N, CA, C and O of each residue as an XYZ file, in Angstrom:
492
protein
N      10.137     37.975     -1.967
C       9.299     37.147     -2.249
C       9.518     35.716     -1.880
O      10.646     35.346     -2.205
N       8.785     34.785     -1.297
C       9.057     33.416     -0.889
C       8.028     32.500     -1.525
O       6.799     32.564     -1.492
N       8.852     31.616     -2.122
C       7.891     30.564     -2.739
C       8.240     29.123     -1.973
O       9.338     28.934     -1.449
N       7.209     28.166     -1.974
C       7.229     26.970     -1.626
C       7.159     25.915     -2.787
O       6.260     25.913     -3.628
N       8.039     25.156     -2.756
C       7.910     23.915     -3.654
C       7.756     22.789     -2.891
O       8.500     22.320     -2.029
N       6.525     22.347     -3.381
C       6.207     20.926     -2.783
C       6.839     19.712     -3.576
O       7.085     20.103     -4.717
N       7.151     18.549     -3.425
C       7.622     17.562     -4.375
C       7.085     16.257     -3.783
O       7.264     15.867     -2.629
N       6.291     15.547     -4.904
C       5.668     14.164     -4.499
C       5.925     13.663     -5.608
O       6.106     14.176     -6.712
N       5.938     11.970     -5.032
C       6.060     11.027     -6.217
C       4.604     10.251     -6.298
O       4.052      9.577     -5.428
N       4.187     10.559     -7.577
C       2.730      9.989     -7.625
C       2.869      8.904     -8.968
O       1.959      8.937     -9.797
N       3.772      8.150     -9.128
C       4.013      7.148    -10.056
C       3.147      5.555     -9.622
O       2.816      4.734    -10.477
N       2.939      5.414     -8.350
C       2.455      4.231     -7.944
C       0.937      4.329     -7.810
O       0.347      5.204     -7.176
N       0.379      3.325     -8.482
C      -1.195      3.005     -8.567
C      -1.528      1.605     -8.012
O      -0.821      0.633     -8.281
N      -2.552      1.532     -7.282
C      -3.002      0.142     -7.204
C      -4.415      0.083     -7.930
O      -5.231      1.005     -7.936
N      -4.571     -1.161     -8.545
C      -5.996     -1.418     -9.220
C      -6.528     -2.632     -8.467
O      -5.809     -3.617     -8.292
N      -7.629     -2.578     -8.073
C      -8.294     -3.831     -7.579
C      -9.022     -4.472     -8.673
O     -10.012     -3.899     -9.128
N      -8.678     -5.492     -9.101
C      -9.201     -6.441     -9.735
C     -10.010     -7.654     -9.353
O     -10.368     -8.552    -10.115
N     -10.246     -7.548     -8.052
C     -10.897     -8.789     -7.322
C     -12.414     -8.293     -7.453
O     -12.725     -7.278     -8.076
N     -13.202     -9.018     -6.879
C     -14.488     -8.781     -6.633
C     -15.181     -8.323     -5.306
O     -16.378     -8.383     -5.026
N     -14.092     -7.829     -4.524
C     -14.445     -7.232     -3.424
C     -13.583     -6.181     -3.036
O     -12.549     -5.916     -3.649
N     -14.041     -5.485     -1.884
C     -13.170     -4.132     -1.514
C     -11.923     -4.648     -0.819
O     -11.879     -5.654     -0.112
N     -10.941     -3.855     -1.102
C      -9.549     -4.061     -0.469
C      -8.847     -2.615      0.112
O      -8.937     -1.548     -0.495
N      -8.251     -2.762      1.190
C      -7.355     -2.060      1.660
C      -5.751     -2.490      1.501
O      -5.456     -3.559      0.968
N      -4.853     -1.673      1.950
C      -3.466     -1.872      1.768
C      -2.476     -0.913      2.575
O      -2.762      0.244      2.883
N      -1.245     -1.569      2.880
C      -0.564     -0.479      3.621
C       0.939     -0.890      2.997
O       1.159     -1.989      2.489
N       1.707     -0.065      3.093
C       3.119     -0.208      2.415
C       4.067     -0.407      3.546
O       3.882      0.303      4.535
N       5.102     -1.299      3.561
C       5.978     -1.336      4.578
C       7.446     -1.518      4.195
O       7.648     -2.075      3.116
N       8.679     -1.066      5.041
C       9.949     -1.203      4.765
C      10.482     -2.787      5.256
O      11.557     -3.252      4.879
N       9.672     -3.398      6.020
C      10.017     -4.743      6.435
C       9.017     -5.628      5.395
O       8.095     -5.251      4.673
N       9.532     -6.812      5.605
C       8.774     -8.071      4.726
C       7.525     -8.331      5.276
O       6.737     -8.944      4.556
N       7.135     -7.974      6.490
C       5.872     -8.025      7.239
C       5.205     -6.936      7.581
O       5.960     -6.038      7.956
N       4.042     -6.661      7.596
C       3.447     -5.631      8.306
C       3.499     -5.317      9.564
O       3.213     -6.273     10.284
N       3.830     -4.048     10.294
C       3.903     -3.918     11.224
C       2.568     -3.649     11.870
O       1.624     -3.120     11.283
N       2.561     -4.112     13.303
C       1.384     -3.829     14.147
C       1.398     -2.256     14.430
O       2.440     -1.678     14.739
N       0.313     -1.679     14.317
C      -0.152     -0.321     14.798
C       0.205     -0.001     16.190
O       0.066     -0.859     17.062
N       0.663      1.188     16.465
C       0.579      1.691     17.830
C      -0.829      2.342     18.238
O      -1.210      2.602     19.379
N      -1.567      2.560     16.927
C      -2.914      3.083     17.255
C      -3.777      2.265     16.321
O      -3.333      1.691     15.326
N      -4.904      2.251     16.665
C      -6.064      1.536     15.659
C      -6.336      2.551     14.606
O      -6.981      3.596     14.699
N      -5.586      1.927     13.373
C      -5.974      2.359     12.020
C      -7.079      1.671     11.458
O      -7.291      1.886     10.264
N      -7.824      0.898     12.055
C      -8.969      0.365     11.189
C      -9.800      1.073     10.448
O     -10.153      0.707      9.327
N     -10.215      2.231     11.051
C     -11.353      3.227     10.409
C     -10.231      3.822      9.266
O     -10.854      4.103      8.242
N      -9.125      4.034      9.155
C      -8.529      4.601      8.136
C      -8.584      3.398      6.908
O      -8.493      3.825      5.757
N      -8.705      2.159      7.067
C      -8.668      1.157      5.934
C     -10.339      1.075      5.758
O     -10.719      0.476      4.752
N     -11.111      1.488      6.427
C     -12.443      1.369      6.098
C     -12.556      2.633      5.167
O     -13.161      2.540      4.099
N     -11.992      3.780      5.556
C     -12.441      4.766      4.679
C     -11.543      5.038      3.500
O     -11.722      6.021      2.781
N     -10.431      4.034      3.274
C      -9.713      4.344      2.097
C      -9.622      3.218      1.171
O      -8.705      3.015      0.375
N     -11.015      2.270      1.416
C     -10.990      0.874      0.681
C     -11.193      1.342     -0.691
O     -11.806      2.354     -1.032
N     -10.491      0.316     -1.582
C     -10.702      0.338     -2.784
C     -11.717     -0.403     -3.366
O     -11.630     -1.621     -3.208
N     -12.804      0.089     -4.098
C     -14.007     -0.885     -4.526
C     -13.383     -1.696     -5.832
O     -12.517     -1.242     -6.580
N     -13.931     -2.823     -5.927
C     -13.733     -3.704     -7.072
C     -13.797     -3.030     -8.778
O     -14.818     -2.721     -9.392
N     -12.640     -2.954     -9.166
C     -12.494     -2.065    -10.213
C     -12.088     -0.684    -10.317
O     -12.108      0.078    -11.283
N     -11.713     -0.519     -9.109
C     -11.419      0.976     -8.443
C      -9.544      0.979     -8.477
O      -8.756      0.054     -8.283
N      -9.358      2.129     -8.738
C      -7.695      2.225     -8.588
C      -7.562      3.465     -7.324
O      -8.472      4.233     -7.010
N      -6.429      3.429     -6.825
C      -5.785      4.155     -5.875
C      -4.330      4.629     -6.152
O      -3.412      3.809     -6.168
N      -4.106      6.056     -6.385
C      -2.836      6.545     -6.607
C      -2.271      6.772     -5.103
O      -2.885      7.423     -4.258
N      -0.995      6.135     -4.878
C      -0.384      6.037     -3.485
C       0.590      7.101     -3.874
O       1.376      6.835     -4.783
N       0.644      8.469     -3.202
C       1.468      9.426     -3.242
C       2.476      9.382     -2.155
O       2.055      9.148     -1.023
N       3.749      9.572     -2.333
C       4.866      9.693     -1.434
C       5.517     11.083     -1.511
O       6.259     11.506     -2.397
N       5.111     11.676     -0.459
C       5.572     13.224     -0.336
C       7.156     13.333     -0.140
O       7.692     12.396      0.451
N       7.918     14.348     -0.565
C       9.090     14.790     -0.138
C      10.066     14.673     -1.466
O      11.215     15.099     -1.353
N       9.680     14.165     -2.591
C      10.462     13.945     -3.548
C       9.782     13.370     -4.768
O       8.868     12.546     -4.714
N      10.307     13.876     -5.880
C       9.589     13.030     -7.108
C      10.353     11.881     -7.106
O      10.009     11.071     -7.967
N      11.313     11.545     -6.384
C      11.585      9.957     -6.445
C      11.399      9.068     -4.964
O      11.958      8.053     -4.548
N      10.424      9.889     -4.435
C      10.075      9.214     -3.083
C       9.807      7.849     -3.015
O       9.972      7.312     -1.920
N       9.382      7.092     -4.069
C       9.062      5.673     -4.052
C      10.436      5.000     -4.044
O      10.680      4.105     -3.235
N      11.337      5.424     -4.940
C      12.865      5.041     -5.125
C      13.245      5.060     -3.828
O      13.553      3.940     -3.421
N      13.338      5.978     -2.989
C      14.099      6.192     -1.872
C      13.439      5.247     -0.979
O      14.245      4.597     -0.313
N      12.115      4.959     -0.752
C      11.356      3.810     -0.019
C      11.950      2.753     -0.065
O      12.495      2.202      0.892
N      11.889      2.263     -1.484
C      12.453      0.925     -1.692
C      14.140      0.569     -1.373
O      14.737     -0.473     -1.104
N      14.541      1.937     -1.545
C      16.265      1.620     -1.319
C      16.186      1.449      0.429
O      16.998      0.685      0.951
N      15.320      2.085      1.179
C      15.464      1.760      2.379
C      14.872      0.805      2.912
O      15.072      0.642      4.116
N      13.987     -0.101      2.219
C      13.385     -1.317      2.738
C      14.429     -2.453      2.984
O      15.516     -2.504      2.409
N      13.984     -3.348      3.892
C      14.917     -4.509      4.359
C      15.305     -5.369      2.959
O      16.369     -5.960      2.773
N      14.336     -5.299      2.161
C      14.748     -6.257      0.801
C      14.877     -5.331     -0.342
O      14.875     -5.878     -1.445
N      14.975     -4.212     -0.319
C      15.130     -3.366     -1.553
C      14.107     -3.476     -2.278
O      14.235     -3.282     -3.487
N      12.752     -3.836     -1.693
C      11.570     -3.816     -2.673
C      10.412     -2.998     -2.093
O      10.476     -2.537     -0.954
N       9.310     -2.816     -2.926
C       8.241     -2.224     -2.554
C       7.433     -3.405     -1.608
O       7.180     -4.494     -2.123
N       7.120     -3.171     -0.460
C       6.262     -4.285      0.214
C       5.140     -4.103      0.264
O       5.009     -3.262      1.154
N       4.115     -4.365     -0.155
C       2.469     -4.000     -0.388
C       1.740     -5.200      0.276
O       1.759     -6.325     -0.224
N       1.034     -4.863      1.546
C       0.047     -5.638      2.125
C      -1.297     -5.359      1.659
O      -1.699     -4.195      1.661
N      -2.075     -6.370      1.235
C      -3.290     -6.049      1.007
C      -4.396     -7.045      1.976
O      -4.357     -8.251      2.219
N      -5.118     -6.254      2.286
C      -6.311     -6.728      3.434
C      -7.899     -6.613      2.682
O      -8.250     -5.641      2.013
N      -8.702     -7.754      2.938
C      -9.992     -7.666      2.453
C     -10.901     -6.924      3.488
O     -10.917     -7.207      4.687
N     -11.537     -6.100      2.995
C     -12.483     -5.153      3.891
C     -13.427     -6.156      4.464
O     -13.828     -6.016      5.620
N     -13.813     -7.179      3.707
C     -14.800     -8.153      4.524
C     -14.152     -8.719      5.830
O     -14.724     -8.773      6.919
N     -12.798     -9.157      5.550
C     -12.175     -9.804      6.838
C     -12.018     -8.815      7.891
O     -12.125     -9.220      9.048
N     -11.766     -7.504      7.668
C     -11.530     -6.248      8.457
C     -12.742     -5.984      9.243
O     -12.645     -5.481     10.362
N     -14.257     -6.393      8.557
C     -15.431     -6.306      9.246
C     -15.595     -7.390     10.128
O     -16.161     -7.256     11.212
N     -15.068     -8.605      9.671
C     -15.145     -9.591     10.558
C     -14.616     -9.632     12.059
O     -15.211     -9.960     13.086
N     -13.235     -9.169     11.851
C     -12.274     -9.076     12.750
C     -12.322     -7.678     13.588
O     -12.072     -7.663     14.793
N     -12.630     -6.624     12.928
C     -12.692     -5.342     13.410
C     -11.515     -4.724     13.726
O     -11.546     -3.711     14.424
N     -10.191     -5.297     13.212
C      -8.955     -4.915     13.770
C      -8.097     -5.277     12.757
O      -8.208     -6.400     12.264
N      -7.028     -4.295     12.259
C      -5.970     -4.594     11.321
C      -4.908     -5.256     11.958
O      -4.251     -6.059     11.296
N      -4.579     -5.009     13.367
C      -3.783     -5.739     14.010
C      -4.068     -7.314     14.168
O      -3.185     -8.161     14.301
N      -5.526     -7.577     14.128
C      -5.878     -8.953     14.215
C      -5.576     -9.614     12.917
O      -5.212    -10.789     12.958
N      -5.699     -8.895     11.551
C      -5.420     -9.726     10.379
C      -3.935     -9.776     10.516
O      -3.326    -10.757     10.089
N      -3.410     -8.936     10.995
C      -1.598     -8.990     10.740
C      -1.203    -10.390     11.600
O      -0.610    -11.352     11.110
N      -1.709    -10.270     13.108
C      -1.597    -11.451     13.674
C      -2.089    -12.947     13.262
O      -1.557    -13.988     13.647
N      -2.954    -12.862     12.599
C      -3.596    -14.266     12.109
C      -3.185    -14.527     10.403
O      -3.594    -15.407      9.646
N      -2.307    -13.502     10.172
C      -1.632    -13.588      8.770
C      -2.838    -13.613      7.529
O      -2.730    -14.294      6.510
N      -3.809    -12.870      7.794
C      -4.955    -12.564      6.770
C      -4.801    -11.535      5.753
O      -5.728    -10.761      5.516
N      -3.682    -11.477      5.134
C      -3.564    -10.673      4.232
C      -2.540    -11.090      3.077
O      -1.833    -12.073      3.300
N      -2.422    -10.496      1.998
C      -1.643    -10.949      1.011
C      -0.448     -9.858      0.765
O      -0.621     -8.644      0.877
N       0.663    -10.415      0.450
C       1.907     -9.597      0.399
C       2.463     -9.442     -1.054
O       2.600    -10.522     -1.628
N       2.721     -8.623     -1.586
C       3.258     -8.404     -2.800
C       4.556     -7.403     -2.552
O       4.548     -6.297     -2.011
N       5.565     -8.061     -3.059
C       6.630     -7.087     -3.260
C       7.345     -6.883     -4.720
O       7.378     -7.830     -5.507
N       7.771     -5.939     -4.968
C       8.639     -5.343     -6.212
C       9.666     -4.760     -6.373
O       9.781     -3.693     -5.771
N      10.544     -5.122     -7.044
C      11.720     -4.155     -7.112
C      11.649     -2.837     -7.885
O      10.564     -2.822     -8.467
N      12.200     -1.954     -8.085
C      11.825     -0.571     -8.734
C      11.884     -1.168    -10.096
O      10.967     -0.844    -10.851
N      12.746     -1.938    -10.526
C      12.776     -2.193    -11.939
C      11.409     -3.010    -12.319
O      10.834     -2.739    -13.374
N      10.941     -3.934    -11.508
C       9.552     -4.520    -11.658
C       8.426     -3.450    -11.641
O       7.370     -3.756    -12.194
N       8.490     -2.771    -11.319
C       7.567     -1.451    -10.984
C       7.564     -0.618    -12.240
O       6.529     -0.282    -12.816
N       8.951     -0.263    -12.684
C       9.017      0.406    -13.789
C       8.408     -0.418    -14.919
O       7.683      0.232    -15.672
N       8.569     -1.861    -15.223
C       8.210     -2.638    -16.136
C       6.534     -2.412    -16.335
O       6.006     -2.258    -17.436
N       5.878     -2.424    -15.154
C       4.853     -2.575    -14.964
C       3.975     -1.040    -14.947
O       2.825     -0.824    -14.565
N       4.888     -0.198    -15.455
C       4.499      1.401    -15.245
C       3.856      1.644    -14.268
O       2.765      2.200    -14.393
N       4.323      1.317    -13.095
C       4.125      1.393    -11.789
C       2.629      1.225    -11.326
O       2.149      1.873    -10.396
N       1.927      0.275    -12.080
C       0.427     -0.021    -11.682
C       0.757     -1.456    -11.140
O       1.501     -2.304    -11.631
N      -0.035     -1.502     -9.936
C       0.140     -2.846     -9.366
C      -1.159     -3.339     -9.544
O      -1.953     -2.560     -9.017
N      -1.757     -4.373    -10.101
C      -2.968     -5.036    -10.164
C      -3.117     -6.073     -9.189
O      -2.344     -7.029     -9.248
N      -4.016     -6.024     -8.279
C      -4.702     -6.927     -7.390
C      -5.587     -7.754     -7.827
O      -6.586     -7.280     -8.367
N      -5.436     -9.239     -7.697
C      -6.190    -10.022     -8.302
C      -6.569    -11.014     -7.291
O      -5.917    -11.131     -6.254
N      -7.628    -11.754     -7.562
C      -7.890    -12.999     -6.233
C      -7.060    -13.966     -6.525
O      -6.998    -14.964     -5.807
């Protein structure tokens, strides 16, 4: 009998405490990467409404976010937040990145632990 064990790190949550829809990406670098494909639809489809929360799941290990942080250039979780209103205006995540129309939040693993792995995005 064969069994399969799937492991996920489900510790990380983003809470949108702004008055507008947001989307996000995470990265190993301190700046967001330009996409090789247009991922704008992904951001529209995965927008977090005001007051909403999103669980960011990292597959592969129950310590997936810890490994991700350790592999990053600054040993932090780099979270990039985009306004859906700006995305509607420019119709491209790459344009937002090129024009620096995003906010960056960086956290050490210790900081995330102290926040119970809940990142609250405010205006």
